[in-house]
C-alpha positions in Angstrom: -14.4 -6.9 30.4 -12.1 -4.0 29.9 -9.7 -6.0 27.6 -12.6 -7.0 25.4 -13.8 -3.4 25.1 -10.3 -2.3 24.2 -10.0 -4.9 21.4 -13.4 -4.1 20.1 -12.5 -0.4 20.0 -9.3 -1.2 18.1 -11.2 -3.4 15.6 -13.7 -0.5 15.0 -10.9 2.0 14.5 -9.2 -0.4 12.0 -12.5 -0.8 10.1 -12.9 3.0 9.8 -9.3 3.3 8.7 -9.9 0.6 6.1 -12.9 2.4 4.8 -11.0 5.6 4.4 -8.1 3.9 2.5 -10.6 2.1 0.1 -12.4 5.5 -0.5 -9.0 7.1 -1.4 -8.3 4.1 -3.7 -11.6 4.6 -5.5 -11.1 8.3 -5.9 -7.6 7.7 -7.2 -8.9 5.2 -9.8 -11.6 7.6 -10.8 -9.2 10.5 -11.2 -6.8 8.3 -13.3 -9.8 7.2 -15.5 -10.8 10.8 -16.0 -7.3 11.8 -17.0 -7.1 8.9 -19.3 -10.4 9.7 -21.0 -9.4 13.4 -21.3 -6.1 12.3 -22.9 -4.2 14.3 -20.4 -1.7 11.6 -19.3 0.9 13.5 -17.4 2.8 13.4 -14.1 -0.4 13.4 -12.1 -1.7 10.3 -13.9 1.6 8.4 -13.2 1.7 9.6 -9.6 -1.9 8.1 -9.2 -0.6 4.9 -10.7 2.3 4.8 -8.3 0.0 5.5 -5.3 -2.3 2.4 -6.0 0.2 -0.3 -5.1 1.0 1.6 -1.9 -2.7 1.8 -1.0 -3.1 -1.9 -1.7 -0.3 -2.8 0.7 -1.9 -0.5 3.3 -5.2 -2.4 2.8 -3.5 -5.7 3.3 -1.7 -4.6 6.4 -4.9 -3.2 7.9 -6.9 -6.4 7.1 -4.2 -8.6 8.7 -4.2 -6.4 11.8 -8.0 -6.7 11.9 -7.7 -10.5 11.7 -5.2 -10.7 14.5 -7.4 -8.5 16.7 -10.4 -10.7 15.9 -8.6 -13.8 16.8 -7.5 -12.1 20.0 -11.1 -11.3 20.7 -12.0 -14.9 20.2 -9.4 -16.0 22.7 -10.7 -13.8 25.4 
């Protein structure tokens, strides 16, 4: 049972990490929207725009790792 508990703990950790990344994405989008509405499009706005694709890739990587761990859990 130790291996099952280890895989479950890893899945839980990945879920929490995924939640944090999604929260950062939402905050980034909200910040960019605020800057756009205030008509203060400057370096910070563009940095937020450059950060979004990075965060999307991180979400994809985390979700794939979660899928692998879940399939590993099914095989145990």
